[in-house]
All heavy atoms as a GROMACS GRO file, in nm:
protein
  583
    1MET      N    1   0.085  -0.117   0.000
    1MET     CA    2   0.000   0.000   0.000
    1MET      C    3   0.088   0.123   0.000
    1MET      O    4   0.194   0.124   0.061
    1MET     CB    5  -0.090   0.002   0.122
    1MET     CG    6  -0.197  -0.103   0.122
    1MET     SD    7  -0.314  -0.074   0.256
    1MET     CE    8  -0.425  -0.207   0.226
    2GLY      N    9   0.042   0.225  -0.069
    2GLY     CA   10   0.110   0.352  -0.071
    2GLY      C   11   0.007   0.462  -0.064
    2GLY      O   12  -0.112   0.438  -0.079
    3PHE      N   13   0.052   0.584  -0.039
    3PHE     CA   14  -0.043   0.693  -0.027
    3PHE      C   15   0.019   0.822  -0.079
    3PHE      O   16   0.140   0.834  -0.093
    3PHE     CB   17  -0.089   0.710   0.118
    3PHE     CG   18   0.011   0.782   0.204
    3PHE    CD1   19  -0.008   0.914   0.235
    3PHE    CD2   20   0.122   0.716   0.252
    3PHE    CE1   21   0.084   0.982   0.312
    3PHE    CE2   22   0.214   0.783   0.330
    3PHE     CZ   23   0.196   0.915   0.360
    4ALA      N   24  -0.070   0.916  -0.107
    4ALA     CA   25  -0.029   1.051  -0.144
    4ALA      C   26  -0.101   1.145  -0.049
    4ALA      O   27  -0.223   1.140  -0.037
    4ALA     CB   28  -0.067   1.082  -0.288
    5GLY      N   29  -0.027   1.225   0.022
    5GLY     CA   30  -0.084   1.318   0.118
    5GLY      C   31   0.027   1.394   0.186
    5GLY      O   32   0.142   1.388   0.144
    6ALA      N   33  -0.004   1.463   0.294
    6ALA     CA   34   0.096   1.539   0.366
    6ALA      C   35   0.201   1.444   0.424
    6ALA      O   36   0.168   1.339   0.476
    6ALA     CB   37   0.029   1.620   0.477
    7THR      N   38   0.327   1.484   0.417
    7THR     CA   39   0.436   1.400   0.464
    7THR      C   40   0.422   1.365   0.611
    7THR      O   41   0.449   1.253   0.653
    7THR     CB   42   0.570   1.472   0.442
    7THR    OG1   43   0.580   1.506   0.304
    7THR    CG2   44   0.687   1.386   0.482
    8ALA      N   45   0.374   1.456   0.691
    8ALA     CA   46   0.359   1.431   0.834
    8ALA      C   47   0.257   1.322   0.862
    8ALA      O   48   0.261   1.257   0.966
    8ALA     CB   49   0.317   1.559   0.905
    9ASP      N   50   0.165   1.298   0.770
    9ASP     CA   51   0.063   1.196   0.788
    9ASP      C   52   0.114   1.057   0.756
    9ASP      O   53   0.046   0.959   0.780
    9ASP     CB   54  -0.059   1.225   0.699
    9ASP     CG   55  -0.131   1.353   0.738
    9ASP    OD1   56  -0.127   1.387   0.858
    9ASP    OD2   57  -0.190   1.416   0.650
   10GLY      N   58   0.233   1.046   0.699
   10GLY     CA   59   0.284   0.921   0.646
   10GLY      C   60   0.286   0.802   0.738
   10GLY      O   61   0.234   0.696   0.703
   11PRO      N   62   0.347   0.810   0.854
   11PRO     CA   63   0.358   0.689   0.937
   11PRO      C   64   0.225   0.628   0.979
   11PRO      O   65   0.212   0.506   0.987
   11PRO     CB   66   0.435   0.738   1.060
   11PRO     CG   67   0.506   0.860   1.013
   11PRO     CD   68   0.418   0.922   0.909
   12GLU      N   69   0.125   0.708   1.004
   12GLU     CA   70  -0.002   0.656   1.053
   12GLU      C   71  -0.074   0.567   0.951
   12GLU      O   72  -0.110   0.454   0.983
   12GLU     CB   73  -0.093   0.769   1.099
   12GLU     CG   74  -0.209   0.718   1.178
   12GLU     CD   75  -0.266   0.823   1.267
   12GLU    OE1   76  -0.207   0.929   1.284
   12GLU    OE2   77  -0.376   0.797   1.319
   13PRO      N   78  -0.098   0.613   0.828
   13PRO     CA   79  -0.169   0.525   0.734
   13PRO      C   80  -0.086   0.404   0.693
   13PRO      O   81  -0.141   0.296   0.670
   13PRO     CB   82  -0.200   0.614   0.614
   13PRO     CG   83  -0.108   0.729   0.625
   13PRO     CD   84  -0.078   0.746   0.772
   14VAL      N   85   0.045   0.420   0.684
   14VAL     CA   86   0.129   0.307   0.647
   14VAL      C   87   0.123   0.200   0.756
   14VAL      O   88   0.106   0.082   0.729
   14VAL     CB   89   0.274   0.352   0.620
   14VAL    CG1   90   0.366   0.234   0.603
   14VAL    CG2   91   0.278   0.443   0.497
   15GLY      N   92   0.132   0.242   0.880
   15GLY     CA   93   0.123   0.148   0.991
   15GLY      C   94  -0.014   0.081   0.997
   15GLY      O   95  -0.024  -0.039   1.021
   16ALA      N   96  -0.118   0.159   0.977
   16ALA     CA   97  -0.253   0.104   0.980
   16ALA      C   98  -0.274   0.003   0.868
   16ALA      O   99  -0.335  -0.102   0.888
   16ALA     CB  100  -0.356   0.216   0.970
   17SER      N  101  -0.221   0.032   0.750
   17SER     CA  102  -0.240  -0.060   0.638
   17SER      C  103  -0.162  -0.190   0.661
   17SER      O  104  -0.214  -0.298   0.634
   17SER     CB  105  -0.198   0.006   0.506
   17SER     OG  106  -0.061   0.039   0.508
   18GLN      N  107  -0.042  -0.181   0.714
   18GLN     CA  108   0.035  -0.302   0.744
   18GLN      C  109  -0.035  -0.387   0.850
   18GLN      O  110  -0.039  -0.510   0.840
   18GLN     CB  111   0.177  -0.265   0.791
   18GLN     CG  112   0.262  -0.207   0.681
   18GLN     CD  113   0.283  -0.303   0.566
   18GLN    OE1  114   0.295  -0.424   0.584
   18GLN    NE2  115   0.284  -0.251   0.446
   19GLU      N  116  -0.090  -0.320   0.950
   19GLU     CA  117  -0.163  -0.392   1.055
   19GLU      C  118  -0.282  -0.468   0.997
   19GLU      O  119  -0.306  -0.584   1.032
   19GLU     CB  120  -0.212  -0.294   1.160
   19GLU     CG  121  -0.295  -0.357   1.269
   19GLU     CD  122  -0.357  -0.255   1.362
   19GLU    OE1  123  -0.289  -0.156   1.394
   19GLU    OE2  124  -0.475  -0.273   1.398
   20LYS      N  125  -0.355  -0.403   0.907
   20LYS     CA  126  -0.472  -0.469   0.847
   20LYS      C  127  -0.430  -0.588   0.761
   20LYS      O  128  -0.493  -0.693   0.764
   20LYS     CB  129  -0.553  -0.370   0.762
   20LYS     CG  130  -0.615  -0.259   0.842
   20LYS     CD  131  -0.714  -0.309   0.943
   20LYS     CE  132  -0.772  -0.194   1.020
   20LYS     NZ  133  -0.848  -0.237   1.137
   21LEU      N  134  -0.324  -0.572   0.684
   21LEU     CA  135  -0.278  -0.683   0.600
   21LEU      C  136  -0.235  -0.802   0.686
   21LEU      O  137  -0.264  -0.917   0.653
   21LEU     CB  138  -0.162  -0.638   0.511
   21LEU     CG  139  -0.202  -0.558   0.388
   21LEU    CD1  140  -0.078  -0.500   0.321
   21LEU    CD2  141  -0.280  -0.644   0.290
   22GLU      N  142  -0.168  -0.775   0.796
   22GLU     CA  143  -0.126  -0.883   0.885
   22GLU      C  144  -0.247  -0.948   0.952
   22GLU      O  145  -0.255  -1.070   0.962
   22GLU     CB  146  -0.029  -0.829   0.990
   22GLU     CG  147   0.106  -0.793   0.933
   22GLU     CD  148   0.196  -0.724   1.033
   22GLU    OE1  149   0.165  -0.722   1.154
   22GLU    OE2  150   0.300  -0.672   0.989
   23ARG      N  151  -0.341  -0.866   0.997
   23ARG     CA  152  -0.459  -0.919   1.067
   23ARG      C  153  -0.541  -1.010   0.977
   23ARG      O  154  -0.597  -1.110   1.021
   23ARG     CB  155  -0.547  -0.805   1.116
   23ARG     CG  156  -0.674  -0.856   1.185
   23ARG     CD  157  -0.760  -0.746   1.236
   23ARG     NE  158  -0.698  -0.692   1.355
   23ARG     CZ  159  -0.735  -0.580   1.412
   23ARG    NH1  160  -0.832  -0.507   1.362
   23ARG    NH2  161  -0.675  -0.536   1.521
   24TYR      N  162  -0.550  -0.977   0.849
   24TYR     CA  163  -0.632  -1.055   0.755
   24TYR      C  164  -0.547  -1.142   0.663
   24TYR      O  165  -0.588  -1.174   0.552
   24TYR     CB  166  -0.725  -0.961   0.677
   24TYR     CG  167  -0.819  -0.890   0.772
   24TYR    CD1  168  -0.806  -0.755   0.797
   24TYR    CD2  169  -0.918  -0.961   0.840
   24TYR    CE1  170  -0.890  -0.691   0.888
   24TYR    CE2  171  -1.001  -0.898   0.931
   24TYR     CZ  172  -0.987  -0.763   0.954
   24TYR     OH  173  -1.068  -0.700   1.044
   25ASN      N  174  -0.430  -1.182   0.712
   25ASN     CA  175  -0.343  -1.278   0.643
   25ASN      C  176  -0.317  -1.243   0.497
   25ASN      O  177  -0.323  -1.329   0.410
   25ASN     CB  178  -0.402  -1.419   0.654
   25ASN     CG  179  -0.411  -1.466   0.796
   25ASN    OD1  180  -0.319  -1.445   0.874
   25ASN    ND2  181  -0.524  -1.525   0.832
   26GLY      N  182  -0.292  -1.117   0.469
   26GLY     CA  183  -0.260  -1.074   0.334
   26GLY      C  184  -0.379  -1.059   0.241
   26GLY      O  185  -0.361  -1.035   0.122
   27ASN      N  186  -0.501  -1.074   0.291
   27ASN     CA  187  -0.622  -1.058   0.210
   27ASN      C  188  -0.642  -0.909   0.182
   27ASN      O  189  -0.694  -0.834   0.264
   27ASN     CB  190  -0.743  -1.117   0.282
   27ASN     CG  191  -0.870  -1.108   0.200
   27ASN    OD1  192  -0.888  -1.020   0.117
   27ASN    ND2  193  -0.961  -1.201   0.224
   28LEU      N  194  -0.598  -0.866   0.065
   28LEU     CA  195  -0.598  -0.724   0.031
   28LEU      C  196  -0.739  -0.666   0.028
   28LEU      O  197  -0.761  -0.554   0.073
   28LEU     CB  198  -0.530  -0.703  -0.105
   28LEU     CG  199  -0.513  -0.559  -0.148
   28LEU    CD1  200  -0.421  -0.484  -0.053
   28LEU    CD2  201  -0.458  -0.552  -0.290
   29THR      N  202  -0.834  -0.739  -0.024
   29THR     CA  203  -0.972  -0.690  -0.032
   29THR      C  204  -1.025  -0.659   0.108
   29THR      O  205  -1.078  -0.550   0.133
   29THR     CB  206  -1.063  -0.793  -0.101
   29THR    OG1  207  -1.009  -0.820  -0.231
   29THR    CG2  208  -1.205  -0.742  -0.114
   30ARG      N  209  -1.010  -0.752   0.199
   30ARG     CA  210  -1.060  -0.732   0.336
   30ARG      C  211  -0.982  -0.621   0.406
   30ARG      O  212  -1.039  -0.538   0.476
   30ARG     CB  213  -1.049  -0.864   0.413
   30ARG     CG  214  -1.095  -0.857   0.555
   30ARG     CD  215  -1.247  -0.853   0.562
   30ARG     NE  216  -1.294  -0.828   0.696
   30ARG     CZ  217  -1.326  -0.920   0.785
   30ARG    NH1  218  -1.313  -1.047   0.754
   30ARG    NH2  219  -1.369  -0.886   0.904
   31ALA      N  220  -0.850  -0.618   0.387
   31ALA     CA  221  -0.768  -0.516   0.452
   31ALA      C  222  -0.806  -0.376   0.404
   31ALA      O  223  -0.817  -0.282   0.484
   31ALA     CB  224  -0.620  -0.542   0.425
   32ALA      N  225  -0.829  -0.359   0.274
   32ALA     CA  226  -0.869  -0.229   0.219
   32ALA      C  227  -1.005  -0.187   0.272
   32ALA      O  228  -1.024  -0.070   0.310
   32ALA     CB  229  -0.870  -0.233   0.067
   33ALA      N  230  -1.099  -0.279   0.279
   33ALA     CA  231  -1.232  -0.247   0.329
   33ALA      C  232  -1.227  -0.207   0.477
   33ALA      O  233  -1.292  -0.110   0.519
   33ALA     CB  234  -1.326  -0.366   0.310
   34GLU      N  235  -1.150  -0.278   0.556
   34GLU     CA  236  -1.139  -0.248   0.698
   34GLU      C  237  -1.065  -0.117   0.721
   34GLU      O  238  -1.100  -0.039   0.810
   34GLU     CB  239  -1.070  -0.362   0.772
   34GLU     CG  240  -1.153  -0.488   0.778
   34GLU     CD  241  -1.282  -0.470   0.857
   34GLU    OE1  242  -1.282  -0.398   0.960
   34GLU    OE2  243  -1.385  -0.527   0.816
   35LEU      N  244  -0.964  -0.090   0.640
   35LEU     CA  245  -0.892   0.036   0.653
   35LEU      C  246  -0.984   0.154   0.619
   35LEU      O  247  -0.983   0.257   0.687
   35LEU     CB  248  -0.768   0.038   0.563
   35LEU     CG  249  -0.679   0.161   0.576
   35LEU    CD1  250  -0.631   0.180   0.719
   35LEU    CD2  251  -0.561   0.149   0.481
   36ALA      N  252  -1.066   0.138   0.517
   36ALA     CA  253  -1.162   0.244   0.481
   36ALA      C  254  -1.263   0.265   0.594
   36ALA      O  255  -1.298   0.379   0.626
   36ALA     CB  256  -1.235   0.208   0.352
   37ARG      N  257  -1.306   0.157   0.657
   37ARG     CA  258  -1.399   0.169   0.770
   37ARG      C  259  -1.333   0.245   0.884
   37ARG      O  260  -1.391   0.336   0.942
   37ARG     CB  261  -1.442   0.031   0.819
   37ARG     CG  262  -1.545   0.037   0.933
   37ARG     CD  263  -1.576  -0.100   0.988
   37ARG     NE  264  -1.460  -0.166   1.043
   37ARG     CZ  265  -1.410  -0.142   1.166
   37ARG    NH1  266  -1.467  -0.054   1.244
   37ARG    NH2  267  -1.305  -0.207   1.208
   38ASP      N  268  -1.208   0.210   0.914
   38ASP     CA  269  -1.136   0.281   1.020
   38ASP      C  270  -1.115   0.427   0.984
   38ASP      O  271  -1.120   0.514   1.071
   38ASP     CB  272  -1.001   0.216   1.046
   38ASP     CG  273  -1.013   0.084   1.119
   38ASP    OD1  274  -1.126   0.048   1.160
   38ASP    OD2  275  -0.909   0.018   1.136
   39TRP      N  276  -1.092   0.454   0.857
   39TRP     CA  277  -1.069   0.591   0.811
   39TRP      C  278  -1.193   0.676   0.841
   39TRP      O  279  -1.184   0.793   0.871
   39TRP     CB  280  -1.037   0.589   0.663
   39TRP     CG  281  -0.965   0.708   0.609
   39TRP    CD1  282  -0.944   0.829   0.670
   39TRP    CD2  283  -0.902   0.718   0.482
   39TRP    NE1  284  -0.873   0.912   0.589
   39TRP    CE2  285  -0.847   0.847   0.472
   39TRP    CE3  286  -0.891   0.632   0.374
   39TRP    CZ2  287  -0.779   0.891   0.358
   39TRP    CZ3  288  -0.822   0.675   0.262
   39TRP    CH2  289  -0.767   0.803   0.254
   40ARG      N  290  -1.310   0.615   0.834
   40ARG     CA  291  -1.434   0.687   0.864
   40ARG      C  292  -1.455   0.708   1.013
   40ARG      O  293  -1.517   0.806   1.054
   40ARG     CB  294  -1.555   0.610   0.810
   40ARG     CG  295  -1.572   0.616   0.661
   40ARG     CD  296  -1.705   0.556   0.618
   40ARG     NE  297  -1.720   0.415   0.653
   40ARG     CZ  298  -1.683   0.314   0.576
   40ARG    NH1  299  -1.631   0.336   0.459
   40ARG    NH2  300  -1.702   0.189   0.616
   41THR      N  301  -1.407   0.615   1.095
   41THR     CA  302  -1.443   0.618   1.236
   41THR      C  303  -1.330   0.658   1.331
   41THR      O  304  -1.357   0.709   1.438
   41THR     CB  305  -1.496   0.480   1.280
   41THR    OG1  306  -1.396   0.381   1.257
   41THR    CG2  307  -1.622   0.444   1.204
   42ASP      N  308  -1.205   0.635   1.295
   42ASP     CA  309  -1.092   0.665   1.382
   42ASP      C  310  -1.066   0.815   1.387
   42ASP      O  311  -1.056   0.881   1.283
   42ASP     CB  312  -0.967   0.592   1.332
   42ASP     CG  313  -0.849   0.613   1.423
   42ASP    OD1  314  -0.835   0.538   1.520
   42ASP    OD2  315  -0.770   0.707   1.395
   43LYS      N  316  -1.055   0.869   1.505
   43LYS     CA  317  -1.040   1.014   1.523
   43LYS      C  318  -0.915   1.068   1.453
   43LYS      O  319  -0.920   1.172   1.386
   43LYS     CB  320  -1.035   1.048   1.672
   43LYS     CG  321  -1.039   1.195   1.701
   43LYS     CD  322  -1.048   1.219   1.850
   43LYS     CE  323  -1.063   1.366   1.880
   43LYS     NZ  324  -1.075   1.392   2.024
   44ALA      N  325  -0.802   1.000   1.464
   44ALA     CA  326  -0.679   1.046   1.401
   44ALA      C  327  -0.682   1.028   1.249
   44ALA      O  328  -0.645   1.119   1.174
   44ALA     CB  329  -0.559   0.972   1.460
   45LEU      N  330  -0.726   0.912   1.201
   45LEU     CA  331  -0.730   0.888   1.057
   45LEU      C  332  -0.834   0.975   0.987
   45LEU      O  333  -0.816   1.010   0.871
   45LEU     CB  334  -0.760   0.740   1.028
   45LEU     CG  335  -0.648   0.641   1.055
   45LEU    CD1  336  -0.697   0.499   1.033
   45LEU    CD2  337  -0.527   0.671   0.969
   46ARG      N  338  -0.942   1.007   1.057
   46ARG     CA  339  -1.050   1.086   0.998
   46ARG      C  340  -0.999   1.221   0.946
   46ARG      O  341  -1.051   1.275   0.850
   46ARG     CB  342  -1.159   1.105   1.102
   46ARG     CG  343  -1.288   1.156   1.050
   46ARG     CD  344  -1.399   1.151   1.153
   46ARG     NE  345  -1.358   1.197   1.284
   46ARG     CZ  346  -1.399   1.144   1.398
   46ARG    NH1  347  -1.481   1.042   1.398
   46ARG    NH2  348  -1.359   1.192   1.513
   47ARG      N  349  -0.895   1.275   1.009
   47ARG     CA  350  -0.840   1.404   0.968
   47ARG      C  351  -0.743   1.392   0.850
   47ARG      O  352  -0.702   1.491   0.792
   47ARG     CB  353  -0.768   1.470   1.085
   47ARG     CG  354  -0.863   1.508   1.196
   47ARG     CD  355  -0.790   1.567   1.313
   47ARG     NE  356  -0.720   1.458   1.384
   47ARG     CZ  357  -0.597   1.467   1.433
   47ARG    NH1  358  -0.529   1.577   1.421
   47ARG    NH2  359  -0.542   1.364   1.493
   48LEU      N  360  -0.706   1.272   0.815
   48LEU     CA  361  -0.610   1.247   0.708
   48LEU      C  362  -0.668   1.284   0.572
   48LEU      O  363  -0.775   1.238   0.535
   48LEU     CB  364  -0.570   1.099   0.708
   48LEU     CG  365  -0.475   1.054   0.599
   48LEU    CD1  366  -0.340   1.121   0.615
   48LEU    CD2  367  -0.461   0.903   0.604
   49GLU      N  368  -0.597   1.369   0.500
   49GLU     CA  369  -0.637   1.408   0.365
   49GLU      C  370  -0.540   1.343   0.268
   49GLU      O  371  -0.430   1.394   0.247
   49GLU     CB  372  -0.634   1.560   0.351
   49GLU     CG  373  -0.720   1.629   0.454
   49GLU     CD  374  -0.820   1.722   0.390
   49GLU    OE1  375  -0.821   1.733   0.267
   49GLU    OE2  376  -0.896   1.782   0.466
   50ALA      N  377  -0.578   1.230   0.212
   50ALA     CA  378  -0.486   1.155   0.128
   50ALA      C  379  -0.562   1.064   0.033
   50ALA      O  380  -0.684   1.048   0.045
   50ALA     CB  381  -0.392   1.071   0.215
   51VAL      N  382  -0.488   1.006  -0.058
   51VAL     CA  383  -0.536   0.899  -0.145
   51VAL      C  384  -0.442   0.782  -0.122
   51VAL      O  385  -0.320   0.799  -0.122
   51VAL     CB  386  -0.533   0.940  -0.294
   51VAL    CG1  387  -0.569   0.823  -0.383
   51VAL    CG2  388  -0.624   1.058  -0.319
   52MET      N  389  -0.498   0.665  -0.100
   52MET     CA  390  -0.415   0.546  -0.082
   52MET      C  391  -0.438   0.451  -0.198
   52MET      O  392  -0.549   0.442  -0.250
   52MET     CB  393  -0.448   0.476   0.049
   52MET     CG  394  -0.413   0.557   0.171
   52MET     SD  395  -0.430   0.465   0.324
   52MET     CE  396  -0.290   0.356   0.312
   53VAL      N  397  -0.334   0.381  -0.236
   53VAL     CA  398  -0.341   0.278  -0.339
   53VAL      C  399  -0.298   0.148  -0.273
   53VAL      O  400  -0.192   0.140  -0.211
   53VAL     CB  401  -0.249   0.310  -0.458
   53VAL    CG1  402  -0.250   0.197  -0.558
   53VAL    CG2  403  -0.287   0.441  -0.522
   54ALA      N  404  -0.382   0.048  -0.284
   54ALA     CA  405  -0.352  -0.086  -0.233
   54ALA      C  406  -0.354  -0.180  -0.353
   54ALA      O  407  -0.453  -0.187  -0.423
   54ALA     CB  408  -0.455  -0.127  -0.129
   55ALA      N  409  -0.245  -0.250  -0.374
   55ALA     CA  410  -0.237  -0.337  -0.491
   55ALA      C  411  -0.156  -0.462  -0.461
   55ALA      O  412  -0.065  -0.459  -0.378
   55ALA     CB  413  -0.175  -0.262  -0.608
   56ASP      N  414  -0.192  -0.569  -0.528
   56ASP     CA  415  -0.111  -0.690  -0.528
   56ASP      C  416  -0.105  -0.738  -0.672
   56ASP      O  417  -0.140  -0.664  -0.764
   56ASP     CB  418  -0.165  -0.796  -0.430
   56ASP     CG  419  -0.305  -0.848  -0.463
   56ASP    OD1  420  -0.355  -0.822  -0.575
   56ASP    OD2  421  -0.364  -0.915  -0.378
   57GLY      N  422  -0.064  -0.859  -0.696
   57GLY     CA  423  -0.052  -0.910  -0.831
   57GLY      C  424  -0.183  -0.932  -0.904
   57GLY      O  425  -0.185  -0.949  -1.026
   58GLU      N  426  -0.294  -0.930  -0.832
   58GLU     CA  427  -0.424  -0.960  -0.893
   58GLU      C  428  -0.522  -0.844  -0.895
   58GLU      O  429  -0.608  -0.836  -0.981
   58GLU     CB  430  -0.488  -1.077  -0.818
   58GLU     CG  431  -0.407  -1.204  -0.824
   58GLU     CD  432  -0.466  -1.313  -0.738
   58GLU    OE1  433  -0.584  -1.303  -0.701
   58GLU    OE2  434  -0.392  -1.407  -0.707
   59ARG      N  435  -0.515  -0.755  -0.798
   59ARG     CA  436  -0.616  -0.649  -0.788
   59ARG      C  437  -0.556  -0.520  -0.737
   59ARG      O  438  -0.447  -0.520  -0.681
   59ARG     CB  439  -0.733  -0.693  -0.701
   59ARG     CG  440  -0.693  -0.733  -0.562
   59ARG     CD  441  -0.804  -0.799  -0.483
   59ARG     NE  442  -0.863  -0.913  -0.546
   59ARG     CZ  443  -0.818  -1.038  -0.538
   59ARG    NH1  444  -0.712  -1.063  -0.466
   59ARG    NH2  445  -0.879  -1.137  -0.598
   60MET      N  446  -0.631  -0.413  -0.755
   60MET     CA  447  -0.589  -0.283  -0.708
   60MET      C  448  -0.712  -0.209  -0.654
   60MET      O  449  -0.821  -0.218  -0.710
   60MET     CB  450  -0.529  -0.199  -0.821
   60MET     CG  451  -0.487  -0.060  -0.776
   60MET     SD  452  -0.397   0.034  -0.899
   60MET     CE  453  -0.522   0.065  -1.020
   61TYR      N  454  -0.692  -0.137  -0.544
   61TYR     CA  455  -0.798  -0.057  -0.484
   61TYR      C  456  -0.746   0.084  -0.460
   61TYR      O  457  -0.630   0.102  -0.423
   61TYR     CB  458  -0.844  -0.116  -0.350
   61TYR     CG  459  -0.898  -0.255  -0.363
   61TYR    CD1  460  -0.822  -0.365  -0.328
   61TYR    CD2  461  -1.026  -0.276  -0.412
   61TYR    CE1  462  -0.872  -0.493  -0.341
   61TYR    CE2  463  -1.077  -0.403  -0.425
   61TYR     CZ  464  -0.999  -0.511  -0.389
   61TYR     OH  465  -1.049  -0.638  -0.403
   62LEU      N  466  -0.833   0.181  -0.479
   62LEU     CA  467  -0.803   0.320  -0.447
   62LEU      C  468  -0.890   0.359  -0.329
   62LEU      O  469  -1.011   0.340  -0.332
   62LEU     CB  470  -0.835   0.410  -0.568
   62LEU     CG  471  -0.767   0.372  -0.700
   62LEU    CD1  472  -0.820   0.458  -0.813
   62LEU    CD2  473  -0.617   0.387  -0.686
   63LEU      N  474  -0.828   0.411  -0.225
   63LEU     CA  475  -0.900   0.456  -0.107
   63LEU      C  476  -0.887   0.608  -0.104
   63LEU      O  477  -0.776   0.660  -0.103
   63LEU     CB  478  -0.841   0.396   0.020
   63LEU     CG  479  -0.859   0.246   0.038
   63LEU    CD1  480  -0.754   0.169  -0.039
   63LEU    CD2  481  -0.853   0.211   0.184
   64PHE      N  482  -0.999   0.675  -0.104
   64PHE     CA  483  -1.000   0.820  -0.113
   64PHE      C  484  -1.032   0.887   0.020
   64PHE      O  485  -1.087   0.824   0.110
   64PHE     CB  486  -1.102   0.867  -0.218
   64PHE     CG  487  -1.061   0.834  -0.358
   64PHE    CD1  488  -1.104   0.717  -0.417
   64PHE    CD2  489  -0.980   0.919  -0.430
   64PHE    CE1  490  -1.067   0.685  -0.546
   64PHE    CE2  491  -0.942   0.887  -0.559
   64PHE     CZ  492  -0.985   0.770  -0.617
   65ARG      N  493  -1.000   1.014   0.026
   65ARG     CA  494  -1.027   1.096   0.144
   65ARG      C  495  -1.172   1.086   0.188
   65ARG      O  496  -1.203   1.092   0.306
   65ARG     CB  497  -0.990   1.242   0.114
   65ARG     CG  498  -1.003   1.331   0.232
   65ARG     CD  499  -0.966   1.474   0.195
   65ARG     NE  500  -1.069   1.558   0.252
   65ARG     CZ  501  -1.144   1.641   0.186
   65ARG    NH1  502  -1.127   1.657   0.058
   65ARG    NH2  503  -1.234   1.712   0.246
   66GLN      N  504  -1.262   1.071   0.094
   66GLN     CA  505  -1.404   1.060   0.126
   66GLN      C  506  -1.438   0.922   0.182
   66GLN      O  507  -1.553   0.891   0.203
   66GLN     CB  508  -1.490   1.086   0.001
   66GLN     CG  509  -1.477   1.224  -0.054
   66GLN     CD  510  -1.356   1.241  -0.145
   66GLN    OE1  511  -1.281   1.149  -0.173
   66GLN    NE2  512  -1.335   1.362  -0.192
   67ARG      N  513  -1.336   0.839   0.201
   67ARG     CA  514  -1.349   0.706   0.258
   67ARG      C  515  -1.411   0.605   0.163
   67ARG      O  516  -1.466   0.504   0.203
   67ARG     CB  517  -1.428   0.707   0.390
   67ARG     CG  518  -1.353   0.771   0.506
   67ARG     CD  519  -1.354   0.916   0.491
   67ARG     NE  520  -1.303   0.985   0.609
   67ARG     CZ  521  -1.282   1.113   0.610
   67ARG    NH1  522  -1.304   1.184   0.502
   67ARG    NH2  523  -1.238   1.173   0.716
   68ASP      N  524  -1.404   0.632   0.035
   68ASP     CA  525  -1.453   0.539  -0.066
   68ASP      C  526  -1.343   0.439  -0.102
   68ASP      O  527  -1.226   0.474  -0.103
   68ASP     CB  528  -1.494   0.613  -0.194
   68ASP     CG  529  -1.612   0.705  -0.174
   68ASP    OD1  530  -1.697   0.673  -0.091
   68ASP    OD2  531  -1.619   0.809  -0.242
   69VAL      N  532  -1.381   0.318  -0.136
   69VAL     CA  533  -1.290   0.218  -0.187
   69VAL      C  534  -1.337   0.185  -0.328
   69VAL      O  535  -1.451   0.146  -0.350
   69VAL     CB  536  -1.290   0.089  -0.103
   69VAL    CG1  537  -1.196  -0.014  -0.162
   69VAL    CG2  538  -1.252   0.120   0.041
   70ILE      N  539  -1.248   0.205  -0.424
   70ILE     CA  540  -1.284   0.184  -0.565
   70ILE      C  541  -1.188   0.083  -0.625
   70ILE      O  542  -1.066   0.094  -0.610
   70ILE     CB  543  -1.280   0.315  -0.644
   70ILE    CG1  544  -1.385   0.411  -0.589
   70ILE    CG2  545  -1.301   0.291  -0.793
   70ILE    CD1  546  -1.381   0.548  -0.649
   71GLU      N  547  -1.244  -0.015  -0.696
   71GLU     CA  548  -1.163  -0.108  -0.772
   71GLU      C  549  -1.178  -0.068  -0.919
   71GLU      O  550  -1.288  -0.075  -0.974
   71GLU     CB  551  -1.210  -0.251  -0.752
   71GLU     CG  552  -1.124  -0.352  -0.823
   71GLU     CD  553  -1.165  -0.495  -0.792
   71GLU    OE1  554  -1.277  -0.518  -0.744
   71GLU    OE2  555  -1.082  -0.584  -0.817
   72PRO      N  556  -1.069  -0.023  -0.983
   72PRO     CA  557  -1.080   0.018  -1.123
   72PRO      C  558  -1.132  -0.093  -1.213
   72PRO      O  559  -1.103  -0.212  -1.190
   72PRO     CB  560  -0.936   0.055  -1.161
   72PRO     CG  561  -0.870   0.086  -1.031
   72PRO     CD  562  -0.935  -0.005  -0.931
   73ASP      N  563  -1.210  -0.055  -1.315
   73ASP     CA  564  -1.266  -0.152  -1.409
   73ASP      C  565  -1.161  -0.213  -1.500
   73ASP      O  566  -1.169  -0.328  -1.538
   73ASP     CB  567  -1.374  -0.087  -1.496
   73ASP     CG  568  -1.496  -0.050  -1.417
   73ASP    OD1  569  -1.521  -0.110  -1.310
   73ASP    OD2  570  -1.571   0.041  -1.460
   74GLU      N  571  -1.064  -0.133  -1.538
   74GLU     CA  572  -0.960  -0.178  -1.630
   74GLU      C  573  -0.824  -0.158  -1.565
   74GLU      O  574  -0.806  -0.068  -1.484
   74GLU     CB  575  -0.970  -0.100  -1.761
   74GLU     CG  576  -1.100  -0.123  -1.833
   74GLU     CD  577  -1.108  -0.046  -1.963
   74GLU    OE1  578  -1.002  -0.010  -2.017
   74GLU    OE2  579  -1.219  -0.022  -2.009
   75GLY      N  580  -0.730  -0.242  -1.605
   75GLY     CA  581  -0.595  -0.239  -1.548
   75GLY      C  582  -0.538  -0.103  -1.536
   75GLY      O  583  -0.466  -0.068  -1.450
   0.00000   0.00000   0.00000
């Protein structure tokens, strides 16, 4: 997972995304959905203004500031 946003915000979303991937045994779909849920409800993450990209060899998800998770239709 990677993100684009303020540099000071960097460690928090990266740590949160790694935690989700570990918790769900590398299941990217579940990790992205749970991270988006936390982004809506967590007090610290809620203030984060960023776009995150979560990708593996099979799929890619975009997580937006509005807390949406989008899977692109085409590669």
